[in-house]
N, CA, C and O of each residue as an XYZ file, in Angstrom:
656
protein
N      15.899    -81.735     30.050
C      17.108    -80.982     30.043
C      17.313    -80.675     28.600
O      17.743    -79.524     28.530
N      17.203    -81.159     27.525
C      17.442    -80.968     26.345
C      16.526    -79.928     25.823
O      16.750    -79.395     24.736
N      15.508    -79.619     26.549
C      14.363    -78.205     26.333
C      14.908    -77.269     27.081
O      14.752    -76.099     26.733
N      15.602    -77.551     28.172
C      16.054    -76.150     28.590
C      17.440    -75.649     28.337
O      18.029    -74.761     28.953
N      17.941    -76.496     27.145
C      19.547    -76.618     27.094
C      18.644    -75.507     25.357
O      18.973    -74.349     25.102
N      17.721    -76.209     24.623
C      17.166    -75.584     23.632
C      16.732    -73.859     23.889
O      17.117    -72.882     23.246
N      15.858    -73.918     24.988
C      15.805    -72.607     25.450
C      16.627    -71.781     26.015
O      16.299    -70.595     26.070
N      17.629    -72.125     26.453
C      18.818    -71.519     26.595
C      19.483    -70.719     25.905
O      20.028    -69.650     26.179
N      19.359    -71.632     24.492
C      20.139    -71.447     23.207
C      19.505    -70.177     22.345
O      20.034    -69.254     21.726
N      18.051    -70.580     22.604
C      17.212    -69.475     22.323
C      17.282    -68.289     23.026
O      17.374    -67.237     22.393
N      17.261    -68.287     23.869
C      17.253    -67.127     25.027
C      18.661    -66.144     24.397
O      18.698    -64.956     24.074
N      19.889    -67.357     24.391
C      20.767    -66.639     24.234
C      20.896    -65.720     22.681
O      21.410    -64.637     22.403
N      20.198    -66.695     21.926
C      20.000    -66.125     20.131
C      19.211    -64.519     20.469
O      19.589    -63.377     20.209
N      18.470    -64.830     20.879
C      17.140    -63.507     21.428
C      18.110    -62.406     21.945
O      18.093    -61.295     21.416
N      18.880    -62.668     22.880
C      19.537    -61.628     23.422
C      20.907    -61.213     22.481
O      21.575    -60.195     22.661
N      21.125    -62.109     21.575
C      22.370    -61.260     20.778
C      21.611    -60.858     19.735
O      22.178    -59.926     19.165
N      20.285    -61.224     19.086
C      19.048    -60.424     18.448
C      18.916    -59.082     18.798
O      18.911    -58.119     18.031
N      18.795    -59.086     20.159
C      18.124    -57.787     20.691
C      19.488    -56.841     20.809
O      19.353    -55.624     20.683
N      20.806    -57.414     21.053
C      21.883    -56.418     21.240
C      22.308    -55.998     19.979
O      23.123    -55.076     20.020
N      21.904    -56.520     18.538
C      22.082    -56.269     17.296
C      21.501    -55.578     17.209
O      22.156    -54.539     17.128
N      19.652    -55.254     17.115
C      19.249    -54.501     16.858
C      19.177    -52.883     18.008
O      18.738    -51.795     17.636
N      19.565    -53.100     18.965
C      20.183    -52.074     19.946
C      21.355    -51.589     18.987
O      21.107    -50.493     18.486
N      22.490    -52.106     18.637
C      23.525    -51.668     18.357
C      23.000    -50.840     16.910
O      23.568    -49.805     16.562
N      21.971    -51.368     16.204
C      21.497    -50.736     15.118
C      21.230    -49.630     15.160
O      21.885    -48.823     14.500
N      20.048    -49.190     16.048
C      19.521    -48.332     16.599
C      20.451    -47.109     16.915
O      20.188    -45.925     16.703
N      21.574    -47.627     17.456
C      22.569    -46.946     18.391
C      23.668    -46.031     16.845
O      24.222    -44.932     16.813
N      23.574    -46.978     15.956
C      24.390    -46.777     14.662
C      23.646    -45.638     14.133
O      24.059    -44.479     14.110
N      22.459    -46.078     13.687
C      21.142    -44.845     13.525
C      21.758    -43.447     13.728
O      22.374    -42.521     13.202
N      21.097    -43.986     15.001
C      21.150    -42.528     15.760
C      22.666    -41.562     15.712
O      22.793    -40.340     15.637
N      23.514    -42.443     15.773
C      25.069    -41.788     15.646
C      25.108    -41.073     13.764
O      25.552    -39.992     13.374
N      24.489    -42.145     13.012
C      24.586    -41.915     11.699
C      23.567    -40.521     11.548
O      24.034    -39.716     10.742
N      22.375    -40.130     12.123
C      21.977    -39.055     11.840
C      22.686    -37.807     12.257
O      22.956    -36.828     11.561
N      22.981    -38.057     13.740
C      23.941    -37.234     14.150
C      25.014    -36.403     13.314
O      25.026    -35.182     13.158
N      25.865    -37.292     12.840
C      26.947    -37.110     11.872
C      26.446    -36.403     10.750
O      26.886    -35.282     10.496
N      25.307    -37.100      9.840
C      24.879    -36.089      8.764
C      24.312    -34.739      9.552
O      24.726    -33.661      9.127
N      23.540    -34.736     10.492
C      23.462    -33.546     10.798
C      24.093    -32.507     11.360
O      23.671    -31.352     11.415
N      25.443    -33.060     11.918
C      26.901    -32.292     11.806
C      27.626    -32.029     10.646
O      28.394    -31.067     10.616
N      27.473    -32.786      9.661
C      28.022    -32.588      8.206
C      26.831    -31.541      7.523
O      27.216    -30.737      6.674
N      26.023    -31.557      7.742
C      25.049    -30.369      7.087
C      24.954    -29.363      7.792
O      24.263    -28.489      7.269
N      25.493    -29.038      9.086
C      25.551    -27.950      9.847
C      27.184    -27.047      9.284
O      27.376    -25.832      9.254
N      27.977    -27.973      8.965
C      29.420    -27.662      8.257
C      29.299    -27.637      7.418
O      30.329    -27.337      6.815
N      28.148    -27.872      6.584
C      28.425    -27.560      4.710
C      27.202    -26.235      4.729
O      26.830    -25.755      3.659
N      26.753    -25.826      5.812
C      25.809    -24.726      5.812
C      26.511    -23.399      6.369
O      26.014    -22.316      6.061
N      27.632    -23.446      7.166
C      28.316    -22.421      7.684
C      29.314    -22.024      6.803
O      29.613    -20.841      6.637
N      30.069    -23.345      5.988
C      30.430    -23.039      4.300
C      29.945    -22.159      3.594
O      30.533    -21.112      3.322
N      28.546    -22.536      3.114
C      27.871    -21.682      2.497
C      27.958    -20.571      3.036
O      28.653    -19.630      2.652
N      27.269    -20.611      3.942
C      27.205    -19.121      4.672
C      28.215    -17.790      4.619
O      28.042    -16.585      4.435
N      29.459    -18.729      4.901
C      30.912    -17.868      4.877
C      31.144    -17.580      3.174
O      31.830    -16.589      2.925
N      30.657    -18.320      2.067
C      30.998    -18.181      1.316
C      29.734    -17.296      0.576
O      29.895    -16.878     -0.570
N      28.865    -17.124      1.087
C      27.900    -15.953      0.846
C      28.157    -14.411      1.339
O      27.877    -13.370      0.744
N      28.884    -14.628      2.833
C      29.336    -13.385      3.170
C      30.141    -12.702      2.685
O      30.041    -11.477      2.626
N      31.502    -13.654      2.059
C      32.442    -13.440      0.968
C      31.958    -12.795     -0.150
O      32.279    -11.633     -0.402
N      31.072    -13.569     -0.979
C      30.119    -13.060     -2.164
C      29.485    -11.360     -1.830
O      29.858    -10.344     -2.416
N      28.726    -11.421     -1.027
C      28.267    -10.123     -0.797
C      29.144     -9.015     -0.652
O      28.925     -7.932     -1.194
N      30.410     -9.322      0.265
C      30.897     -8.136      0.380
C      31.901     -7.752     -1.204
O      32.041     -6.611     -1.644
N      32.510     -9.051     -1.857
C      32.769     -8.724     -3.099
C      31.642     -7.845     -4.009
O      31.970     -6.769     -4.510
N      30.303     -8.396     -4.171
C      29.273     -7.507     -4.746
C      29.425     -5.875     -4.191
O      29.626     -4.916     -4.937
N      29.290     -5.816     -2.812
C      29.354     -4.423     -2.328
C      30.655     -3.680     -3.050
O      30.506     -2.626     -3.668
N      31.935     -4.329     -2.912
C      32.863     -3.513     -3.766
C      32.493     -3.433     -5.030
O      32.571     -2.328     -5.568
N      32.154     -4.231     -5.562
C      31.756     -4.004     -7.048
C      30.497     -3.044     -7.383
O      30.449     -2.303     -8.365
N      29.734     -3.146     -6.645
C      28.345     -1.818     -6.570
C      29.264     -0.679     -6.441
O      29.360      0.013     -7.454
N      30.216     -0.203     -5.048
C      30.658      0.926     -5.016
C      31.561      1.373     -6.104
O      31.757      2.574     -6.294
N      32.164      0.372     -6.887
C      33.208      0.876     -7.984
C      32.140      1.103     -9.148
O      32.344      2.096     -9.846
N      31.243      0.468     -9.391
C      30.341      1.010    -10.280
C      29.336      2.126     -9.983
O      28.621      2.518    -10.904
N      29.205      2.790     -8.479
C      28.938      4.064     -8.406
C      29.745      4.940     -8.996
O      29.349      5.704     -9.877
N      30.982      4.901     -8.546
C      31.764      5.476     -8.928
C      32.159      5.828    -10.201
O      32.231      6.985    -10.618
N      32.429      4.762    -10.854
C      32.242      4.888    -12.297
C      31.074      5.297    -12.891
O      31.185      5.326    -14.116
N      30.245      5.548    -12.574
C      28.721      6.291    -12.698
C      29.160      7.806    -12.401
O      28.806      8.678    -13.194
N      29.727      8.049    -11.562
C      29.793      9.308    -11.128
C      30.848     10.056    -11.907
O      30.712     11.255    -12.149
N      32.087      9.237    -12.371
C      32.924     10.047    -13.550
C      32.230      9.631    -14.560
O      32.263     10.724    -15.125
N      31.717      9.081    -15.170
C      30.775      9.161    -16.377
C      30.219     10.133    -16.494
O      30.356     10.677    -17.590
N      29.455     10.734    -15.600
C      28.567     12.062    -15.434
C      29.475     13.117    -15.497
O      29.104     14.141    -16.071
N      30.694     13.062    -14.975
C      31.717     14.168    -14.883
C      31.502     14.454    -16.509
O      30.797     15.197    -17.191
N      32.391     13.561    -16.707
C      33.194     13.234    -18.286
C      32.047     13.967    -19.355
O      32.376     14.755    -20.242
N      30.398     13.460    -19.027
C      29.400     13.594    -20.264
C      29.148     15.309    -19.913
O      28.872     16.135    -20.784
N      29.345     15.688    -18.131
C      29.320     17.062    -18.522
C      30.441     17.724    -19.150
O      29.996     18.312    -20.136
N      31.640     17.898    -19.045
C      32.553     18.227    -19.622
C      32.582     18.085    -21.152
O      32.982     18.913    -21.971
N      32.084     16.888    -21.358
C      32.006     16.369    -23.198
C      30.758     17.344    -23.705
O      30.792     17.809    -24.845
N      29.576     17.652    -22.740
C      28.689     18.811    -23.537
C      29.124     20.088    -23.531
O      28.682     20.832    -24.406
N      30.198     20.677    -22.425
C      30.557     21.637    -22.192
C      31.549     22.147    -23.650
O      31.509     23.154    -24.357
N      32.171     21.250    -23.659
C      33.001     21.259    -25.057
C      32.447     21.470    -26.098
O      32.838     22.305    -26.914
N      31.334     20.663    -26.249
C      30.715     20.731    -27.704
C      29.929     21.982    -27.637
O      30.005     22.671    -28.654
N      29.034     22.534    -26.474
C      28.851     23.877    -26.687
C      29.979     25.371    -26.885
O      29.737     26.444    -27.439
N      31.369     24.842    -26.112
C      32.150     25.630    -26.525
C      32.885     25.845    -28.446
O      33.398     26.788    -29.049
N      32.461     24.045    -28.895
C      33.097     23.950    -29.861
C      31.878     24.716    -31.395
O      32.260     25.213    -32.454
N      30.446     24.517    -30.904
C      29.355     25.048    -31.393
C      29.813     26.810    -31.518
O      29.793     27.416    -32.589
N      30.190     27.394    -30.268
C      30.402     28.908    -30.678
C      31.300     28.948    -31.241
O      31.154     29.860    -32.055
N      32.709     28.283    -31.407
C      33.593     28.345    -32.190
C      32.903     28.174    -34.038
O      33.200     28.990    -34.910
N      32.156     27.189    -34.237
C      32.059     27.055    -35.428
C      31.223     28.204    -35.901
O      31.497     28.898    -36.881
N      30.184     28.348    -35.125
C      29.626     29.815    -35.440
C      30.340     31.105    -35.807
O      29.923     31.975    -36.573
N      31.592     31.083    -35.071
C      32.396     32.499    -35.331
C      33.084     32.163    -36.430
O      33.244     33.093    -37.221
N      33.711     30.751    -36.841
C      34.324     30.266    -38.034
C      33.033     30.716    -38.918
O      33.297     31.577    -39.757
N      32.028     30.387    -38.881
C      31.274     30.576    -40.118
C      30.723     32.303    -40.325
O      30.223     32.840    -41.313
N      30.947     32.687    -39.395
C      30.989     34.212    -39.699
C      31.831     35.026    -40.146
O      31.640     36.029    -40.835
N      33.358     34.325    -39.510
C      34.546     35.132    -40.511
C      34.584     34.154    -41.680
O      35.465     34.541    -42.448
N      34.104     33.252    -42.053
C      33.907     32.590    -43.844
C      32.624     33.552    -44.537
O      32.556     33.951    -45.700
N      31.778     33.745    -43.565
C      30.975     34.855    -44.704
C      31.491     35.786    -44.676
O      31.852     36.116    -45.805
N      31.883     36.799    -43.561
C      32.442     37.404    -44.109
C      33.680     37.641    -45.293
O      33.837     38.483    -46.177
N      34.267     36.753    -44.951
C      35.591     36.883    -46.294
C      34.814     36.476    -47.297
O      35.243     36.898    -48.371
N      33.697     35.728    -47.408
C      33.275     35.756    -48.950
C      32.834     36.843    -49.397
O      33.010     37.107    -50.586
N      32.052     37.867    -48.418
C      31.547     38.819    -48.920
C      32.779     39.961    -49.186
O      32.622     40.792    -50.080
N      33.799     39.956    -48.504
C      34.923     41.594    -48.808
C      36.099     40.476    -49.831
O      36.761     41.184    -50.590
N      36.344     39.405    -49.929
C      37.448     38.966    -50.713
C      37.259     39.514    -52.137
O      37.957     40.481    -52.445
N      36.423     39.027    -53.020
C      36.285     39.218    -54.030
C      36.182     40.812    -54.626
O      36.402     41.237    -55.760
N      35.818     41.410    -53.566
C      35.730     43.190    -54.078
C      36.936     43.399    -53.876
O      37.515     43.967    -54.803
N      37.776     43.037    -52.631
C      39.059     43.745    -52.645
C      40.313     43.227    -53.566
O      41.278     43.853    -54.003
N      39.872     41.610    -53.719
C      40.737     41.011    -54.801
C      40.809     41.844    -56.191
O      41.772     42.313    -56.797
N      39.237     41.847    -56.494
C      39.057     42.971    -58.029
C      39.644     44.325    -57.777
O      40.197     44.918    -58.703
N      39.542     44.963    -56.329
C      40.301     46.250    -56.318
C      41.425     46.150    -56.288
O      41.921     46.652    -57.297
N      42.169     45.725    -55.595
C      43.968     45.235    -55.925
C      43.860     45.197    -57.005
O      43.935     46.341    -57.455
N      43.672     44.277    -57.958
C      43.580     44.048    -59.258
C      43.529     45.199    -60.314
O      44.357     45.305    -61.219
N      42.633     45.930    -60.144
C      42.240     47.107    -60.886
C      43.073     48.449    -60.593
O      43.157     49.388    -61.384
N      43.577     48.395    -59.531
C      44.607     49.579    -58.865
C      46.193     49.356    -59.205
O      47.114     50.124    -58.928
N      46.253     48.213    -59.819
C      47.698     47.742    -60.653
C      48.237     48.917    -61.620
O      47.294     49.530    -62.120
N      49.141     49.256    -61.902
C      49.690     50.508    -62.674
C      49.136     50.231    -64.251
O      48.733     51.092    -65.033
N      49.239     48.723    -64.491
C      49.327     48.731    -66.175
C      47.571     49.319    -66.385
O      47.205     50.060    -67.297
N      46.823     48.849    -65.462
C      45.277     49.497    -65.965
C      44.971     50.785    -65.965
O      43.883     51.227    -66.334
N      45.929     51.466    -65.544
C      46.141     53.056    -65.526
C      46.221     53.663    -66.837
O      45.904     54.827    -67.081
N      46.721     52.705    -67.779
C      47.236     53.639    -69.170
C      45.728     53.805    -69.759
O      45.156     54.895    -69.747
N      45.366     53.071    -70.079
C      44.270     53.541    -71.148
C      43.018     54.757    -70.436
O      42.716     55.796    -71.023
N      42.365     54.287    -68.942
C      41.481     55.256    -68.365
C      41.709     55.593    -67.178
O      42.581     54.949    -66.595
N      41.112     56.539    -66.541
C      41.357     57.474    -65.884
C      40.270     57.219    -64.896
O      39.237     57.149    -65.562
N      39.973     57.030    -63.526
C      38.768     57.895    -63.151
C      37.789     57.023    -62.653
O      38.076     55.900    -62.237
N      36.692     57.457    -62.671
C      35.429     56.173    -61.978
C      35.118     55.501    -62.960
O      34.196     54.724    -62.712
N      35.719     55.441    -64.592
C      35.672     54.747    -65.447
C      35.453     53.009    -65.277
O      34.750     52.200    -65.883
N      36.449     52.891    -64.115
C      36.990     51.381    -64.029
C      35.752     51.172    -62.718
O      35.260     50.052    -62.582
N      35.520     51.775    -62.233
C      34.302     51.541    -61.246
C      33.189     50.410    -61.488
O      32.824     49.570    -60.665
N      32.639     50.612    -63.072
C      31.488     49.483    -63.267
C      31.963     48.204    -63.533
O      31.485     47.132    -63.161
N      33.212     48.472    -64.394
C      34.299     46.899    -64.414
C      34.380     46.047    -63.275
O      34.054     44.865    -63.373
N      34.900     46.675    -61.899
C      34.764     46.440    -60.741
C      33.532     45.736    -60.057
O      33.665     44.738    -59.349
N      32.309     46.342    -60.329
C      30.906     45.978    -59.851
C      30.654     44.973    -60.602
O      30.055     44.039    -60.069
N      31.012     44.862    -61.984
C      30.739     43.901    -62.625
C      31.376     42.449    -62.270
O      30.739     41.396    -62.264
N      32.794     42.600    -61.969
C      33.086     41.321    -61.437
C      33.224     41.429    -60.105
O      33.862     40.494    -59.621
N      32.830     42.290    -59.296
C      32.985     41.855    -57.764
C      31.614     41.148    -57.542
O      31.691     39.981    -57.160
N      30.574     41.589    -57.693
C      28.767     41.082    -57.732
C      28.695     39.442    -57.875
O      28.399     38.683    -56.952
N      29.076     38.994    -59.412
C      28.668     37.776    -59.517
C      29.886     36.696    -58.752
O      29.684     35.548    -58.356
N      31.062     37.412    -58.705
C      31.942     36.254    -57.608
C      31.598     36.649    -56.739
O      32.344     35.963    -56.040
N      30.882     37.415    -55.796
C      30.407     36.960    -54.196
C      29.325     36.206    -54.205
O      29.067     35.452    -53.266
N      28.328     36.355    -55.601
C      27.104     35.444    -55.517
C      27.746     34.022    -55.476
O      27.442     33.174    -54.637
N      28.807     33.823    -56.624
C      29.358     32.566    -56.536
C      29.725     32.139    -55.632
O      29.220     31.023    -55.510
N      30.596     32.449    -54.545
C      31.360     32.247    -53.739
C      30.183     31.794    -52.427
O      30.315     30.716    -51.847
N      29.387     32.479    -52.176
C      28.176     32.583    -51.549
C      27.077     31.051    -51.620
O      26.681     30.200    -50.823
N      26.921     31.369    -53.103
C      26.429     29.620    -53.515
C      27.062     28.518    -53.605
O      26.481     27.442    -53.748
N      28.246     28.634    -53.538
C      29.189     27.593    -53.363
C      29.132     26.878    -52.423
O      29.020     25.652    -52.396
N      29.258     28.125    -51.011
C      29.321     27.691    -49.613
C      28.029     26.967    -49.192
O      28.059     25.975    -48.463
N      26.365     27.746    -49.905
C      25.415     27.084    -49.039
C      25.170     25.687    -50.111
O      24.716     24.606    -49.734
N      25.558     25.995    -51.394
C      25.814     23.957    -51.678
C      26.455     23.405    -51.278
O      26.091     22.232    -51.191
N      27.629     23.670    -50.816
C      28.400     22.690    -49.752
C      28.066     22.440    -48.457
O      28.460     21.472    -47.808
N      27.130     23.560    -47.963
C      26.796     23.165    -46.874
C      25.420     22.315    -46.334
O      25.121     21.796    -45.259
N      24.696     22.460    -47.749
C      23.392     21.799    -47.663
C      23.805     20.389    -48.248
O      23.116     19.378    -48.113
N      24.780     20.435    -48.785
C      25.353     18.727    -49.321
C      25.974     17.750    -47.720
O      25.929     16.546    -47.471
N      26.454     18.800    -46.996
C      27.174     18.064    -45.631
C      26.067     17.970    -44.977
O      25.790     16.795    -44.734
N      25.068     18.972    -44.461
C      23.754     18.108    -43.667
C      23.074     17.316    -44.258
O      22.258     16.694    -43.577
N      23.145     17.044    -45.703
C      22.602     15.950    -46.233
C      23.285     14.655    -45.672
O      22.715     13.646    -45.258
N      24.500     14.880    -45.740
C      25.631     13.257    -45.678
C      25.717     13.272    -43.696
O      26.111     12.311    -43.034
N      25.311     14.403    -43.204
C      25.470     14.291    -41.705
C      24.122     13.443    -41.027
O      24.257     12.577    -40.162
N      22.655     13.923    -41.664
C      21.746     13.362    -41.620
C      22.006     11.738    -42.079
O      22.073     10.846    -41.233
N      22.120     11.532    -43.286
C      22.427     10.360    -43.601
C      22.981      9.331    -42.622
O      22.335      8.321    -42.345
N      24.319      9.620    -42.036
C      25.023      9.199    -41.137
C      24.270      8.960    -39.862
O      24.217      7.848    -39.336
N      23.716      9.981    -39.400
C      22.894      9.579    -37.849
C      21.730      8.630    -38.150
O      21.230      7.927    -37.272
N      21.288      8.639    -39.514
C      20.110      7.891    -39.736
C      20.991      6.196    -39.855
O      20.456      5.199    -39.371
N      21.693      6.162    -40.218
C      22.486      4.925    -40.523
C      23.006      4.187    -38.865
O      22.845      3.008    -38.548
N      23.690      5.356    -37.945
C      24.137      4.877    -36.801
C      22.689      4.586    -35.999
O      22.967      3.807    -35.087
N      21.392      4.872    -35.977
C      20.511      4.798    -35.371
C      20.024      3.105    -36.208
O      19.000      2.516    -35.860
């Protein structure tokens, strides 16, 4: 009888241990299912974030492409303006050269034609004075112009080299 009581107690302990092991296996399965569900939920959230990020990146890329188009248009217009300015600059240089050529001669002709120069001499004798005054003055004007241009060109080259 005592043996059967011990045997019954051991069987009962054995069935309780088996129930605890089955419970542990069941808990492990539930934990794995919860972890898989949590992982899937996290993956779904990550996928949604990736979709939102890709939509934002697509909008940024479209804006960037539009900005590039606008930049190209601006560059084209700036190029046209620079070509127009170059033509204007050439016209202004031509006007300046004509002015340097004719201004000394006309200035000295106007001065020599004033009435107080008529007192002493009349006729072609004033022509040599006009030539003596006009030719060197014109040469000095052109010399100054070319000297100034070479100095400006050298300064421009230095500034371009420093910018690079």
